[in-house]
C-alpha atoms as one frame of an Amber mdcrd trajectory, in Angstrom:
protein
  12.072  77.204  18.130  14.429  75.313  15.877  13.148  71.988  17.150   9.608
  72.957  16.405  10.623  73.860  12.870  12.408  70.516  12.356  10.171  67.541
  13.336  12.668  65.094  11.826  15.324  66.297  14.207  12.888  65.923  17.084
  12.205  62.341  16.087  15.927  61.620  15.821  16.541  63.098  19.233  13.646
  61.029  20.622  15.235  57.825  19.311  18.528  58.863  20.752  16.847  59.473
  24.072  15.144  56.068  23.916  18.457  54.387  23.181  20.153  56.248  26.014
  17.455  55.279  28.503  17.408  51.643  27.275  21.151  51.357  27.873  20.828
  52.961  31.283  17.854  50.684  32.100  19.771  47.538  31.170  22.719  48.579
  33.328  20.444  49.323  36.266  18.516  46.014  35.928  21.580  43.813  35.626
  23.586  45.527  38.352  22.585  43.125  41.148  20.667  40.529  39.059  21.487
  36.816  38.971  20.026  34.454  36.365  20.896  31.380  38.404  17.994  31.522
  40.862  14.256  31.353  40.387  13.075  35.000  40.207  10.401  35.043  42.930
  10.188  37.238  46.008   8.755  34.395  48.103  10.790  31.216  47.682   7.813
  29.108  48.783   5.623  30.488  46.005   5.394  28.808  42.606   6.429  30.635
  39.484   3.734  30.439  36.815   4.978  29.819  33.265   2.531  30.015  30.360
   3.356  27.710  27.448   2.028  28.085  23.930   3.004  25.944  20.912   2.569
  26.907  17.264   2.967  24.110  14.717   4.750  25.439  11.672   5.612  22.311
   9.700   5.696  18.527   9.818   9.116  17.747   8.441   9.063  13.961   8.537
   7.218  10.938   9.871   9.475   7.896  10.119   7.030   5.019  10.530   9.729
   2.373  10.663  11.611   4.020  13.550   8.454   5.682  14.934   9.917   9.179
  15.073   8.051  12.404  14.263  10.067  15.462  13.235   8.286  18.816  13.582
   9.151  22.482  13.335   7.626  24.372  16.279   7.407  27.923  17.539   7.527
  27.871  21.335   6.308  30.828  23.385   6.977  30.951  27.137   5.697  33.780
  29.310   6.531  34.370  32.989   7.090  37.209  35.434  10.496  38.066  36.845
  10.171  39.806  40.206  13.626  41.410  39.905  13.273  42.884  36.433  10.755
  45.691  36.971  11.083  49.403  36.507   9.104  52.561  36.606   8.656  53.517
  32.979   8.340  57.204  33.813  11.906  57.196  35.079  13.111  55.970  31.718
  11.259  58.223  29.290   8.100  55.985  29.276  10.120  53.008  28.011   7.768
  50.016  28.359   9.672  47.138  26.696  13.188  46.199  25.724  14.692  43.233
  23.891  17.657  41.621  25.574  19.588  38.348  25.047  17.966  35.387  26.711
  21.229  34.362  28.364  21.041  37.398  30.640  17.803  36.330  32.377  16.577
  33.280  34.195  14.709  30.851  31.909  12.588  27.819  32.812  14.129  24.491
  31.818  11.071  23.266  29.942  12.015  20.399  27.644  10.296  17.858  25.405
   9.928  14.724  27.506   9.467  12.255  24.668  12.306  13.504  22.502  13.977
  10.987  20.210  17.044  12.954  19.178  20.602  12.062  20.123  21.757  15.641
  19.795  20.726  18.467  22.086  17.795  20.101  20.385  15.593  22.653  22.034
  14.542  26.281  21.843  17.091  28.560  20.267  18.811  31.234  22.339  16.826
  34.077  20.847  16.166  37.394  22.501  13.460  37.854  25.097  10.976  40.697
  25.379  11.100  42.348  28.806   8.227  44.569  29.907   8.284  47.150  32.675
   6.033  45.040  34.930   8.514  42.163  34.907   6.745  40.089  32.238   9.142
  38.140  30.024   8.050  36.765  26.630  10.399  34.259  25.059   9.608  33.234
  21.467  11.935  30.654  19.981  11.829  28.185  17.077  12.733  24.539  17.565
  13.051  21.447  15.396  11.971  18.524  17.551  12.152  14.785  17.064   9.653
  12.981  19.252   8.646   9.380  19.684   5.279   8.455  18.209   3.644   5.053
  18.474   2.589   4.472  14.859  -0.280   2.087  14.180  -0.088   1.083  10.514
  -2.880  -1.501  10.596  -5.022   0.622   8.262  -2.186   1.867   6.064  -2.550
   3.822   3.773  -5.901   4.986   5.185  -4.554   5.432   8.712  -4.878   8.114
  11.369  -2.031   8.787  13.781  -2.001  10.474  17.171   1.403  11.770  18.178
   1.978  13.319  21.590   4.335  16.175  22.375   4.817  16.363  26.161   6.537
  19.428  27.632   7.547  19.946  31.238  10.245  21.257  33.518  13.138  18.877
  33.959  14.249  19.923  37.456  11.532  22.136  38.951   8.498  20.443  40.431
   4.977  21.815  40.380   5.486  23.664  43.671   8.372  25.610  42.155   7.358
  26.083  38.495   3.700  25.726  37.585   3.149  25.355  33.835  -0.174  26.534
  32.412  -1.750  26.538  28.977  -1.434  29.671  26.917  -4.161  28.361  24.579
  -6.510  25.412  24.759  -4.781  23.817  21.764  -1.767  24.213  19.547  -1.842
  27.097  17.115  -2.241  25.942  13.488  -2.740  29.342  11.868   0.777  29.307
  10.374   0.878  25.605   9.531   2.472  24.730   6.196   0.601  21.878   4.511
   2.461  18.611   4.313   2.422  16.525   1.138   1.795  13.288   3.026  -0.111
  14.254   6.169  -3.168  16.319   6.965  -3.324  17.951  10.384  -6.813  17.826
  11.893  -6.101  19.481  15.220  -3.668  19.765  18.084  -5.573  19.644  21.390
  -3.659  20.292  24.581  -4.150  19.032  28.119  -2.417  19.869  31.406  -1.482
  16.939  33.627  -0.083  16.703  37.137   2.153  13.660  37.381   3.749  11.860
  40.320   7.023  10.067  39.600   8.716   7.382  41.603  11.888   9.388  42.026
  10.232  12.249  43.872   7.288  12.855  46.143   6.489  16.253  44.653   4.024
  16.681  41.769   5.250  17.674  38.340   3.110  19.586  35.879   3.338  18.845
  32.178   1.541  19.909  29.009   0.703  17.288  26.372  -0.183  18.301  22.827
  -1.805  15.585  20.734  -1.173  15.943  17.030  -4.023  14.424  14.987  -2.694
  13.352  11.612  -4.387  11.724   8.658  -2.356  10.246   5.836  -2.951  11.411
   2.292  -3.620   8.083   0.608  -3.677   9.090  -3.070   0.021   8.440  -3.591
  -0.163   4.954  -2.097  -3.388   4.083  -3.912  -1.840   4.776  -7.316   1.598
   3.334  -6.524   0.871   0.343  -4.286  -2.806  -0.613  -4.237  -3.778  -0.127
  -7.880  -0.819  -2.116  -9.330  -1.552  -4.978  -6.945  -5.233  -4.844  -7.864
  -4.432  -5.001 -11.583  -1.776  -7.684 -11.201  -4.099  -9.853  -9.126  -6.598
  -9.898 -12.003  -3.936 -11.480 -14.212  -3.928 -14.613 -12.078  -7.407 -15.831
 -13.171  -6.555 -15.036 -16.793  -3.860 -17.694 -16.606  -6.679 -20.248 -16.696
  -8.020 -18.695 -19.917  -4.632 -18.983 -21.625  -4.542 -22.031 -23.950  -2.566
 -24.929 -22.558  -0.794 -25.512 -25.873   0.830 -22.078 -25.659   3.133 -23.271
 -22.876   2.926 -19.923 -21.060   0.398 -20.713 -18.341   2.893 -21.492 -15.587
   5.224 -18.696 -16.716   2.425 -16.167 -16.337   1.648 -17.309 -12.796   5.299
 -17.203 -11.727   5.796 -13.754 -13.277   2.756 -12.352 -11.489   3.971 -13.871
  -8.223   7.379 -12.239  -8.595   5.803  -8.866  -9.397   3.701  -9.002  -6.231
   6.755  -9.984  -4.210   8.468  -6.758  -5.295   5.525  -4.654  -4.091   5.386
  -6.620  -0.847   9.050  -5.790  -0.209   8.388  -2.086  -0.845   5.641  -2.073
   1.775   7.729  -4.079   4.259  10.644  -1.643   3.987   8.542   1.359   4.994
   6.542  -0.310   7.763   7.787  -0.958  11.318   8.703  -4.594  12.009   5.753
  -5.115  14.318   3.561  -8.131  14.847   0.494  -6.364  13.491   0.605  -6.443
   9.702  -1.133  -3.644   7.768  -4.167  -4.556   5.739  -2.347  -3.809   2.516
   0.274  -6.375   3.544  -2.470  -8.890   4.260  -3.925  -8.097   0.844  -0.574
  -8.814  -0.797  -0.136 -12.062   1.120  -3.681 -13.191   0.286  -3.151 -12.346
  -3.382   0.182 -14.152  -3.493  -1.404 -17.192  -1.842  -4.184 -17.131  -4.398
  -1.713 -16.877  -7.293   0.318 -19.757  -5.850  -2.852 -21.843  -5.660  -3.823
 -20.892  -9.206  -0.375 -21.832 -10.522  -0.554 -25.180  -8.745  -3.997 -25.844
 -10.197  -2.697 -24.837 -13.622   0.032 -27.463 -13.397  -2.551 -30.063 -12.395
  -4.878 -29.090 -15.257  -2.041 -29.145 -17.785  -1.324 -32.747 -16.789  -4.945
 -33.531 -17.582  -4.735 -31.660 -20.881  -1.709 -33.606 -22.037  -2.976 -37.024
 -20.972  -2.836 -38.221 -24.578  -4.047 -41.438 -26.176  -2.217 -43.711 -23.737
  -4.308 -42.524 -20.773  -7.346 -44.252 -19.406 -10.720 -43.201 -20.762 -12.564
 -40.355 -19.052 -14.707 -41.756 -16.224 -18.440 -41.807 -16.758 -19.166 -39.391
 -13.905 -16.646 -36.914 -15.337 -18.327 -37.136 -18.750 -21.740 -36.461 -17.246
 -20.710 -33.792 -14.739 -17.933 -31.954 -16.552 -18.416 -32.527 -20.262 -22.226
 -32.563 -20.362 -23.277 -30.087 -17.669 -20.388 -27.849 -16.643 -19.332 -27.209
 -20.223 -22.780 -25.782 -20.957 -22.811 -23.686 -17.789 -19.420 -22.119 -18.555
 -19.954 -21.957 -22.341 -17.088 -24.291 -23.190 -17.252 -25.646 -26.728 -15.333
 -28.418 -28.433 -11.572 -28.086 -28.624 -10.686 -26.071 -31.696 -14.293 -25.095
 -32.281 -15.126 -21.498 -32.959 -17.890 -20.340 -30.665 -19.119 -17.845 -33.272
 -19.639 -20.431 -35.993 -23.274 -21.540 -36.468 -24.069 -25.145 -35.678 -25.020
 -25.995 -39.258 -21.683 -24.802 -40.632 -19.522 -26.648 -38.170 -17.623 -29.642
 -39.433 -17.294 -32.624 -37.153 -13.932 -32.847 -35.493 -13.688 -36.616 -35.954
 -15.897 -38.227 -38.698 -17.721 -41.353 -37.748 -16.185 -43.491 -40.514 -13.016
 -42.425 -42.248 -13.730 -44.796 -45.160 -17.224 -46.223 -45.635 -18.001 -49.658
 -46.950 -19.802 -48.094 -49.877 -16.616 -46.406 -50.945 -14.809 -49.677 -50.586
 -17.374 -51.432 -52.803 -17.120 -48.647 -55.339 -13.408 -49.232 -55.431 -14.027
 -52.956 -55.808 -16.450 -52.426 -58.614 -13.988 -50.134 -60.219 -11.306 -52.770
 -59.997 -13.725 -55.449 -61.261 -14.785 -53.284 -64.158 -11.192 -52.635 -64.925
 -10.541 -56.348 -65.309 -13.724 -56.889 -67.307 -12.886 -54.160 -69.757  -9.305
 -55.113 -70.141  -8.234 -55.547 -73.788  -6.095 -58.606 -73.168  -7.568 -61.476
 -75.358  -6.162 -64.190 -73.175  -8.127 -63.011 -70.124 -11.362 -63.165 -72.034
 -10.605 -66.628 -73.352 -10.163 -68.125 -69.990 -13.161 -66.672 -68.129 -13.299
 -69.114 -65.257  -9.657 -68.587 -64.377 -10.058 -64.849 -64.499 -13.154 -64.970
 -62.306 -11.270 -67.019 -59.724  -8.411 -64.572 -59.810 -10.820 -61.652 -59.445
 -12.487 -63.247 -56.398  -9.132 -63.839 -54.817  -7.987 -60.325 -55.611 -11.258
 -58.855 -54.273 -10.966 -60.699 -50.952  -7.392 -59.543 -50.602  -8.367 -55.920
 -51.263 -11.299 -56.122 -48.830  -9.034 -57.441 -46.107  -6.612 -54.584 -46.675
  -9.399 -52.055 -46.613 -10.810 -53.539 -43.419  -7.377 -53.382 -41.830  -7.009
 -49.758 -42.840 -10.511 -48.988 -41.561  -9.740 -50.651 -38.243  -6.583 -48.595
 -37.971  -8.611 -45.451 -38.616 -11.223 -46.512 -36.063  -8.540 -47.172 -33.474
  -6.860 -43.887 -34.246 -10.212 -42.115 -34.045 -10.957 -43.710 -30.672  -7.597
 -42.572 -29.364  -8.131 -39.049 -30.695 -11.616 -38.915 -29.185 -10.208 -40.015
 -25.834  -7.479 -37.355 -25.978 -10.061 -34.759 -27.007 -12.263 -35.696 -24.071
  -9.395 -35.191 -21.633  -8.623 -31.844 -23.277 -12.223 -30.789 -22.908 -12.205
 -31.828 -19.250  -9.093 -29.682 -18.741 -10.662 -26.774 -20.591 -13.867 -26.935
 -18.542 -11.848 -27.056 -15.316  -9.795 -24.082 -16.537 -12.940 -22.073 -17.169
 -14.445 -23.134 -13.822 -11.402 -22.078 -11.798 -11.078 -18.870 -13.823 -14.490
 -17.653 -12.667 -13.887 -18.888  -9.130 -10.655 -16.917  -8.879 -12.177 -13.837
 -10.514 -14.863 -13.788  -7.832 -12.244 -14.349  -5.129 -10.061 -11.477  -6.345
 -13.009  -9.106  -6.581 -14.427  -9.958  -3.158 -11.009  -9.880  -1.521 -10.242
  -6.460  -2.977 -13.588  -5.039  -1.888 -13.292  -6.483   1.636  -9.728  -5.280
   2.198 -10.345  -1.758   0.884 -13.620  -1.451   2.800 -11.959  -2.690   5.974
  -8.989  -0.389   5.631 -10.990   2.707   4.720
């Protein structure tokens, strides 16, 4: 009657009874049990082991060494013929938890492991049911080999296999079956770099050269897609922006002296990004498309820098150079300059035509000005106040004629010097305009090349 009045005491006594029967059950089960032999009543029969994998986390993907590190929960279920009891004899005790070292366990390992150390399921407890069913849940951090194809990096998909099988028991001794049709992703922790799009499983029966017996194995295929946002903003976008600086080197004035420096600086910047990509990629023969994009861009910048050096030689031809050929005047100066909107050197393209001043005047000093100067000099002698000059008119007239011819010769010499200087300046200006038109032509050519190359590479990779 006291027990009926004290349900808490009844519950405590029930737990005590359960503990007493569990201890007695363990002693009875392990009295004549051996965990060294396969627990089957018929040695010719195969022991069925159900395998189920739960993917908890992708810890790391080492593309360079082609190693995938994952955190898995491994569940193995089998029946032990020597670990059964009648639950009514033990106070309806249906299940007990015991250390896994006390029972026989299948030696199922990861075939394609890539770890030097021994890594496998932890020695956790097993759940033992009255009908002999053993459930062994254990966590494991595995490193497996994964053939990484980085051709479409950073828009790539990867398929990594996890192959499990018994190391010593063949299929006639231990038959491995699928607990689920695929890996369990319900407890998967999202990775910052990879998206998991499934983990299908398949059971294979393999024949190896060492043995004539078949071996069963379970292969889980991990379908991974790379999150490309990080690489787009840190690798692709800087290269895309830097590559657009290469055509602008043609727009930079040649007199600034910075055209070649800009090309070399851009080339060095791209080399740094190329090294960053090369360090993270495996040293394989197949180069990723982003690497091809870098190489193509660097080749284009090298070509643009070489052309810039060639055009600068044309720009600085100077007055000592040969005149511009006739075909170059017609093709480059007359037609191409209009197509690419190239105006005269030093000319402001926003200034109206009527307000523009000619760069080189036709005649630096006209004959009319010379005659005005002569008349001025003649008038100066005629209006001189010296009485002796007026008294001897014929002598003064002769002196004036002689002086006038001398002045005219000087003026003609000066005019010829100006004409020669003007011709030299016009020749130098023509070479500068040829260089400027070629600069503008190659600028648009390289702009189109950069744009098309970027579109083709990104479309191909994505």
